[in-house]
C-alpha positions as CSV (number, residue, x, y, z in Angstrom):
1,M,97.9,77.9,109.8
2,A,99.3,81.5,109.3
3,F,96.5,82.2,106.9
4,N,93.8,81.3,109.4
5,K,95.5,83.2,112.1
6,E,95.6,86.4,109.9
7,K,91.9,85.8,108.9
8,E,90.9,85.6,112.6
9,A,92.9,88.7,113.4
10,L,91.1,90.6,110.5
11,R,87.7,89.3,111.9
12,N,88.6,90.6,115.4
13,M,89.4,94.1,113.9
14,I,86.1,94.2,112.1
15,L,84.2,93.5,115.3
16,T,85.9,96.4,117.0
17,F,84.7,98.8,114.4
18,R,82.1,101.4,114.9
19,V,79.2,102.2,112.4
20,S,81.2,104.9,110.7
21,E,84.3,102.6,110.2
22,L,82.1,99.8,108.9
23,Q,80.3,102.1,106.5
24,M,83.8,103.3,105.3
25,L,85.0,99.7,104.7
26,L,81.8,98.8,102.8
27,G,82.1,102.0,100.7
28,F,85.6,101.2,99.9
29,A,84.5,97.6,98.7
30,G,81.5,99.0,96.8
31,R,78.8,97.4,99.1
32,N,75.6,98.7,100.6
33,Q,76.4,101.0,103.6
34,S,72.8,101.3,105.1
35,G,71.4,99.2,107.8
36,K,71.9,98.3,111.4
37,K,75.3,97.8,113.0
38,T,74.8,94.0,113.1
39,E,73.9,94.0,109.4
40,L,77.0,96.1,108.6
41,Q,79.2,93.8,110.6
42,D,77.8,90.7,108.6
43,R,78.5,92.4,105.3
44,S,81.9,93.3,106.3
45,L,82.7,89.9,107.6
46,E,81.6,88.5,104.2
47,L,84.4,90.6,102.6
48,L,87.0,88.4,104.3
49,Q,85.8,85.5,102.0
50,L,87.0,87.4,98.9
51,N,90.7,87.2,100.1
52,S,91.3,90.6,98.6
53,T,94.6,92.3,99.5
54,P,93.3,95.9,99.1
55,V,90.2,95.1,101.3
56,Q,92.5,93.5,104.1
57,K,94.9,96.5,103.9
58,R,91.8,98.8,104.3
59,I,90.8,96.9,107.4
60,R,94.2,97.3,108.9
61,E,94.2,101.0,108.1
62,L,90.7,101.6,109.7
63,F,91.7,99.5,112.7
64,Q,94.9,101.4,113.1
65,S,92.9,104.8,112.8
66,S,90.3,103.8,115.3
67,Q,93.0,103.0,118.0
68,E,94.5,106.4,117.5
69,T,91.2,108.1,117.9
70,Q,90.3,106.1,121.0
71,Q,93.7,106.8,122.5
72,A,93.3,110.5,122.0
73,A,89.8,110.7,123.3
74,M,89.8,108.3,126.2
75,I,93.1,108.4,128.0
76,P,93.6,112.1,128.8
77,G,90.6,112.7,131.0
78,A,89.5,109.1,131.8
79,N,88.9,107.4,135.0
80,A,91.6,104.7,135.5
81,L,89.1,102.3,136.9
82,Q,87.5,101.9,133.6
83,Y,90.5,100.3,132.0
84,S,91.9,96.9,132.2
85,A,95.4,95.6,132.0
86,A,94.7,94.1,128.7
87,Y,93.7,97.4,127.1
88,A,96.9,99.0,128.6
89,Q,98.9,96.1,127.0
90,M,97.2,96.9,123.7
91,L,98.2,100.7,124.0
92,G,101.7,99.6,124.8
93,L,101.9,97.5,121.7
94,A,100.4,100.5,119.7
95,G,103.3,102.7,121.1
96,F,101.1,105.0,123.2
97,T,102.3,106.0,126.7
98,T,100.0,105.8,129.7
99,Q,100.4,106.5,133.5
100,Q,101.0,102.8,134.6
101,Q,100.2,103.6,138.3
102,G,96.7,104.9,137.4
103,I,95.7,101.6,135.7
104,P,94.2,99.0,138.1
105,Q,94.5,95.3,138.0
106,A,92.6,93.2,135.5
107,G,90.3,91.8,138.4
108,R,88.9,95.3,139.0
109,A,88.3,96.0,135.4
110,N,85.0,96.0,133.4
111,P,84.6,92.5,132.0
112,Y,83.2,93.6,128.8
113,A,86.0,96.1,128.3
114,A,88.6,93.5,129.1
115,Q,87.1,91.0,126.5
116,Q,87.0,93.7,123.8
117,A,90.5,94.8,124.6
118,Q,91.9,91.3,124.4
119,A,90.3,90.9,120.9
120,Q,91.9,94.2,119.9
121,V,95.4,93.1,121.3
122,A,95.1,89.9,119.3
123,A,94.1,91.7,116.1
124,Y,96.8,94.3,116.5
125,T,99.5,91.7,117.2
126,A,98.8,89.5,114.4
127,A,98.6,92.4,111.9
128,Y,101.7,94.5,113.1
129,G,103.6,92.5,115.6
130,T,105.2,94.7,118.3
131,Q,106.4,97.6,116.1
132,P,105.3,100.8,117.7
133,L,103.5,103.5,115.7
134,Q,105.1,107.0,115.7
135,A,102.0,108.9,116.2
136,K,100.6,111.8,118.3
137,P,97.0,112.6,119.3
138,N,94.8,114.4,116.7
139,Q,97.3,113.3,113.9
140,T,97.1,110.8,111.2
141,V,98.6,107.4,111.9
142,S,101.4,106.5,109.5
143,Q,102.8,103.1,109.0
144,P,105.9,101.9,107.0
145,C,104.7,100.0,104.0
146,N,106.3,97.7,101.4
147,V,106.2,100.1,98.4
148,K,109.1,100.7,96.0
149,F,109.6,103.9,94.2
150,K,110.8,103.9,90.6
151,Q,114.6,104.7,90.4
152,L,115.5,108.1,89.1
153,P,118.5,107.9,86.7
154,F,119.9,111.3,87.7
155,Y,120.1,110.5,91.3
156,D,122.2,107.9,93.2
157,I,120.7,106.9,96.5
158,H,123.2,107.2,99.5
159,G,120.9,106.7,102.5
160,E,117.2,106.2,103.5
161,L,116.2,108.9,105.9
162,L,112.5,107.9,106.2
163,K,111.3,104.6,104.9
164,P,108.3,104.6,102.5
165,T,105.5,105.4,105.0
166,S,101.7,105.4,104.3
167,L,99.6,108.4,104.8
168,V,96.4,106.8,106.2
169,T,93.2,108.8,106.1
170,Q,91.7,109.2,109.6
171,G,88.1,110.0,110.4
172,S,85.7,111.8,107.9
173,S,87.5,115.1,107.6
174,R,88.7,115.9,104.2
175,F,91.9,117.5,105.0
176,Q,94.5,115.4,106.7
177,E,97.9,116.0,108.4
178,A,100.9,113.9,109.3
179,Q,104.3,114.7,110.8
180,F,107.6,112.9,110.5
181,Q,111.1,113.3,111.8
182,F,114.5,112.3,110.6
183,L,118.0,112.8,111.9
184,L,121.3,112.9,109.7
185,S,124.3,111.1,110.7
186,P,127.6,112.9,111.1
187,E,128.9,111.6,107.7
188,Q,125.6,112.5,105.9
189,A,125.6,116.0,107.3
190,T,129.3,116.4,106.3
191,N,128.8,115.2,102.8
192,I,125.8,117.5,102.2
193,A,127.6,120.7,103.6
194,S,131.0,120.2,102.0
195,N,130.0,119.1,98.4
196,R,128.4,121.9,96.6
197,D,128.6,122.8,93.0
198,I,130.8,126.0,93.0
199,R,131.8,125.9,89.2
200,M,131.5,129.1,87.1
201,G,127.9,129.8,86.2
202,S,126.4,127.2,88.6
203,K,123.8,128.1,91.2
204,L,125.8,126.8,94.1
205,D,123.4,123.7,94.2
206,Y,123.9,120.7,96.6
207,L,125.5,117.8,94.9
208,Y,124.2,115.8,97.9
209,Q,120.5,116.4,98.3
210,I,117.7,115.5,100.8
211,Q,114.9,114.3,98.5
212,L,111.2,114.0,99.4
213,R,109.0,111.9,97.2
214,F,105.3,110.9,97.1
215,C,103.5,108.1,95.4
216,L,100.3,106.0,95.5
217,L,99.9,103.2,97.9
218,D,100.3,100.2,95.6
219,P,102.8,97.4,96.4
220,S,102.0,95.4,93.3
221,A,104.6,97.3,91.2
222,E,107.2,100.2,91.4
223,Q,105.5,103.4,91.7
224,G,106.3,106.7,90.0
225,D,106.1,110.1,91.7
226,E,102.6,111.5,92.2
227,F,101.5,114.2,94.6
228,P,98.3,113.9,96.9
229,P,95.6,116.5,96.0
230,S,95.8,119.9,97.8
231,I,99.2,119.1,99.3
232,C,101.1,121.4,101.5
233,V,104.6,120.6,102.9
234,Q,106.5,122.2,105.7
235,V,110.1,121.6,106.8
236,N,111.1,122.8,110.2
237,G,108.2,125.3,110.1
238,K,109.2,126.6,106.7
239,M,107.0,126.3,103.7
240,C,108.4,124.1,101.0
241,T,108.2,125.0,97.4
242,L,106.4,122.4,95.3
243,P,106.2,122.0,91.4
244,N,103.4,124.3,90.0
245,P,100.1,122.5,89.1
246,I,99.5,122.0,85.4
247,P,96.3,123.7,84.3
248,T,93.4,121.6,83.1
249,N,90.3,122.4,81.2
250,K,88.2,119.6,82.6
251,P,85.5,120.8,84.9
252,N,85.6,119.8,88.6
253,V,89.1,118.3,88.2
254,E,91.9,119.5,90.4
255,P,95.1,120.4,88.4
256,K,97.9,117.9,89.1
257,R,101.5,118.8,89.9
258,P,104.4,117.5,87.6
259,P,105.6,114.1,88.9
260,R,108.9,115.1,90.3
261,P,110.8,114.7,93.6
262,V,111.0,117.6,95.9
263,H,114.5,119.1,96.9
264,I,114.2,120.0,100.6
265,T,118.0,120.4,101.4
266,P,118.1,124.2,101.9
267,L,115.3,123.9,104.6
268,C,116.9,121.2,106.6
269,K,119.2,121.3,109.6
270,L,122.5,120.0,108.5
271,T,123.6,118.8,111.8
272,P,123.6,115.4,113.4
273,T,122.3,116.7,116.8
274,L,118.9,118.3,115.7
275,N,115.8,116.4,114.3
276,N,114.3,117.6,111.1
277,I,110.5,117.7,111.3
278,V,108.4,117.4,108.1
279,S,104.8,118.3,108.1
280,V,102.4,117.1,105.4
281,K,98.8,118.2,104.9
282,W,96.7,116.9,102.1
283,A,93.1,116.4,100.9
284,A,91.8,112.9,101.3
285,D,90.7,111.2,98.0
286,Y,88.2,108.4,98.2
287,G,89.7,105.0,97.4
288,K,93.2,106.3,97.2
289,S,96.0,106.3,99.8
290,W,99.5,107.8,99.5
291,V,103.1,107.1,100.5
292,V,105.9,109.5,101.4
293,G,109.7,108.7,101.6
294,I,112.8,110.7,102.2
295,W,116.3,109.8,100.9
296,L,119.7,111.3,100.7
297,V,120.8,111.3,97.1
298,E,123.7,112.5,94.9
299,K,122.7,114.5,91.9
300,L,124.2,113.3,88.5
301,S,124.7,115.3,85.3
302,S,123.9,114.2,81.8
303,D,127.7,113.9,81.1
304,Q,127.9,111.3,83.9
305,L,125.1,109.3,82.6
306,L,126.6,109.4,79.0
307,E,129.9,108.1,80.5
308,R,128.0,105.3,82.3
309,L,126.2,104.4,79.1
310,S,129.3,104.2,77.2
311,S,131.1,102.0,79.8
312,K,128.1,99.7,79.8
313,G,129.1,98.6,76.3
314,K,127.5,98.7,73.0
315,R,125.2,96.5,71.0
316,N,127.1,94.3,68.6
317,S,126.9,95.4,64.9
318,D,126.1,91.8,63.9
319,F,122.9,92.1,66.0
320,T,121.7,95.1,64.0
321,R,122.8,93.6,60.6
322,E,120.7,90.6,61.3
323,L,117.8,92.8,62.2
324,I,118.3,94.7,58.8
325,K,118.2,91.3,56.9
326,K,115.0,90.2,58.9
327,K,113.2,93.5,58.1
328,L,114.1,93.5,54.4
329,T,113.3,89.8,53.8
330,D,110.1,89.7,55.8
331,D,107.5,89.1,53.1
332,E,104.4,88.3,55.2
333,D,102.5,90.9,53.2
334,G,103.7,89.7,50.0
335,I,105.9,92.7,49.4
336,A,109.6,92.3,48.8
337,T,111.9,95.2,49.8
338,T,115.4,95.2,48.5
339,N,116.7,98.2,50.4
340,L,115.8,100.9,52.9
341,K,116.8,104.5,53.2
342,V,117.6,105.7,56.8
343,T,119.2,108.8,58.2
344,V,122.2,109.1,60.6
345,S,120.9,112.5,61.7
346,C,119.3,112.7,65.1
347,P,115.5,113.1,65.1
348,L,115.9,115.4,68.0
349,G,118.6,117.8,66.9
350,K,118.5,117.2,63.1
351,M,122.2,116.8,63.2
352,R,124.6,113.9,62.7
353,M,124.6,111.6,65.7
354,S,127.8,111.2,67.8
355,K,126.6,108.4,70.0
356,P,123.7,106.5,68.2
357,C,121.5,104.6,70.6
358,R,118.1,103.1,71.0
359,P,116.3,101.1,73.7
360,T,116.5,97.5,73.7
361,T,112.7,97.3,74.0
362,C,112.2,99.1,70.5
363,D,112.3,97.1,67.3
364,H,112.9,99.9,64.9
365,L,116.4,100.6,63.2
366,Q,116.3,104.4,63.5
367,C,118.5,105.7,66.3
368,F,118.9,109.0,68.2
369,D,121.8,110.8,69.8
370,A,122.4,109.6,73.4
371,A,124.0,112.8,74.5
372,L,121.1,115.1,73.3
373,F,118.6,112.7,74.5
374,L,120.0,112.7,78.1
375,M,120.4,116.5,78.1
376,M,116.8,117.0,77.2
377,N,115.7,114.5,79.9
378,E,117.9,116.3,82.4
379,K,115.8,119.5,81.8
380,K,112.4,117.7,81.5
381,P,112.4,114.0,82.3
382,T,110.0,112.3,80.0
383,W,112.0,109.2,79.0
384,T,110.2,108.7,75.8
385,C,111.5,107.4,72.6
386,P,111.7,110.2,70.1
387,V,111.2,107.7,67.2
388,C,108.1,105.6,68.3
389,D,107.0,107.5,71.4
390,S,107.2,104.4,73.7
391,A,108.9,104.3,77.0
392,A,112.7,104.6,76.7
393,K,114.2,103.9,80.2
394,Y,117.8,104.8,80.9
395,D,118.6,101.1,81.8
396,D,117.3,99.9,78.5
397,L,119.4,102.3,76.3
398,M,122.3,100.8,74.4
399,V,124.9,102.3,71.9
400,D,124.3,100.7,68.5
401,G,127.7,99.6,67.2
402,Y,126.5,99.2,63.5
403,F,125.5,102.8,63.2
404,E,128.5,104.0,65.1
405,E,130.7,102.3,62.5
406,V,128.6,103.9,59.6
407,I,129.1,107.4,61.1
408,K,132.8,106.9,61.5
409,A,133.3,105.2,58.0
410,P,135.3,107.2,55.6
411,E,132.9,106.2,52.8
412,L,130.1,108.5,54.1
413,P,130.8,112.1,53.2
414,D,130.7,114.7,55.9
415,E,127.7,116.6,54.3
416,E,125.6,113.4,53.6
417,N,123.3,112.1,56.5
418,E,121.3,109.4,54.6
419,I,122.4,106.0,53.8
420,I,120.7,103.0,52.0
421,L,120.5,99.6,53.9
422,N,120.8,96.5,51.6
423,Q,119.1,93.2,51.9
424,D,122.3,91.5,53.0
425,G,122.8,93.9,56.0
426,S,125.4,96.2,54.2
427,W,125.0,99.9,53.5
428,N,125.8,102.4,50.8
429,P,125.8,106.2,50.6
430,V,123.0,107.7,48.6
431,P,124.0,108.1,44.9
432,K,125.1,111.6,43.9
433,D,122.5,112.0,41.1
434,E,119.7,111.0,43.3
435,E,121.0,113.3,46.1
436,E,121.3,116.2,43.6
437,E,117.8,115.5,42.3
438,R,116.3,115.6,45.7
439,K,118.1,118.8,46.7
440,R,116.8,120.4,43.4
441,K,113.2,119.5,44.1
442,E,113.5,120.9,47.7
443,K,114.9,124.1,46.3
444,E,112.1,124.5,43.8
445,E,109.6,123.7,46.4
446,E,111.1,126.3,48.7
447,E,111.0,128.9,45.9
448,R,107.3,128.0,45.1
449,K,106.4,128.7,48.7
450,N,108.2,132.0,48.7
451,A,106.8,133.2,45.4
452,V,103.9,135.8,45.6
453,V,101.8,136.2,42.5
454,L,99.0,139.0,42.4
455,D,96.4,138.9,39.6
456,L,94.2,142.2,39.6
457,S,92.7,141.7,36.1
458,D,88.9,141.3,35.7
459,D,89.1,139.1,32.6
460,D,91.0,136.1,31.3
461,E,92.7,138.2,28.6
462,D,96.3,139.0,28.8
463,Y,97.1,142.4,30.2
464,T,99.4,144.6,28.0
465,P,100.6,147.8,29.7
466,A,99.9,151.1,27.7
467,P,103.1,152.5,26.0
468,K,104.7,155.5,27.5
469,P,104.6,158.7,25.4
470,A,107.8,159.4,23.5
471,A,109.9,162.2,25.1
472,D,110.1,165.5,23.2
473,P,113.7,166.5,22.4
474,D,112.9,170.2,22.2
475,A,111.1,170.3,25.6
476,P,112.9,172.1,28.4
477,P,114.2,169.9,31.2
478,A,111.8,169.2,34.1
479,E,113.6,171.4,36.6
480,D,113.3,174.5,34.3
481,L,109.5,174.2,34.2
482,P,107.6,176.9,36.3
483,V,106.1,175.7,39.4
484,L,102.3,176.3,39.4
485,P,100.5,177.2,42.4
486,P,98.1,174.6,43.9
487,P,94.4,175.1,42.8
488,P,92.2,177.0,45.2
489,P,90.0,174.9,47.4
490,A,86.5,174.2,46.3
491,E,83.7,176.3,47.7
492,I,81.7,174.5,50.4
493,E,78.0,175.0,50.0
494,C,76.3,175.3,53.2
495,I,72.5,174.3,53.5
496,D,70.4,175.7,56.2
497,I,67.8,173.1,57.0
498,E,65.9,175.5,59.2
């Protein structure tokens, strides 16, 4: 029943579309956009049979945009006798204000306008209920949407200032604009103003921040940060600094900005009595829609995340021991492995690990240092495993109890960072003779690289330097010999070619 009602509402929306809106819908679905209006309507109504969520969403967006356009174009200078009460009701549901005294009763209205307005009201009510749209004339209509942003490990959310809201493209203009407002509560304003990092060497940064984020409009999964093309953001009339675009060598491709949240706290009014106005301008991208959201967050450090990781507990050493047994006894390829050499030095810093960890989603034995990994992601968040280059989310990290025991074991010398894992899950330090042989080979290889040999002979015979003449014992010392004047310069012969 509810499905049929929603389908009928979508049908009513399509019937209110103009030719340009029908063509936009058909282009979005990859259908033919040429023909008369009736043909375009028939093709658009056929799209409802697909039961496609993106198509239905696009229909709602186009309907929402058309209502804003009509309100901006018709109401300011219109004759009140041309509008019906049904149309006024639709405008009320859409959140637009009109002069009620200027709108006549339904009996004096145009019958066709009343019929069309009733269809629009039914479609809008079924699609959006009675929630008003916060829009102004000549601006893009925005609607809260059910899109979730990916959680950022270095930020704790303390409040939602602007729910994830869609940036709907309106009309055929390439450049779009939308405006939003949010107001801080007294507690939020106090937390931001009174909590600043004033430690020695810090940049007096806000510990509580107002964070602006953008992403694609896709409710099917959690979305990471992504900026719309040619974006420009102003907060309270001041230009907001965005991450610099990454250059690209691809022709006709606009450089993308790094996917990061935007810190807009210094541009905001930290008071509960004044609204903050955020203006967003961007370039429409065919087939893509965008979402914006604003949150109050608390910034965390890598030390705080390391403390949380340690308090979460560690992976039992028996789990890793069983994993070692499985890897060394797995003979699917017919190759038996009795032991395996691994290192307890971090692949990032090349030093012995203090907190060996690895993601639960990885199946390799090699660990990396948790403290160094978190520090690197604090500077440049990639969250990629340094061993296998797969995703390494913070929530998936766990300290490995087996390798932590190995690092703290007295059997492992301080200067030794390699161990041998045995088939039964135990481990041994690398034998001394083998370690010395390895160091000797490394030293020889280093000397071979640094050695420089120059061979200037023309043949393959061994070169024997000529013996120096024997010194004459009766000859006077070199300092007593007379100094001869330099030879006169050779005469220059000039030839007169005339």
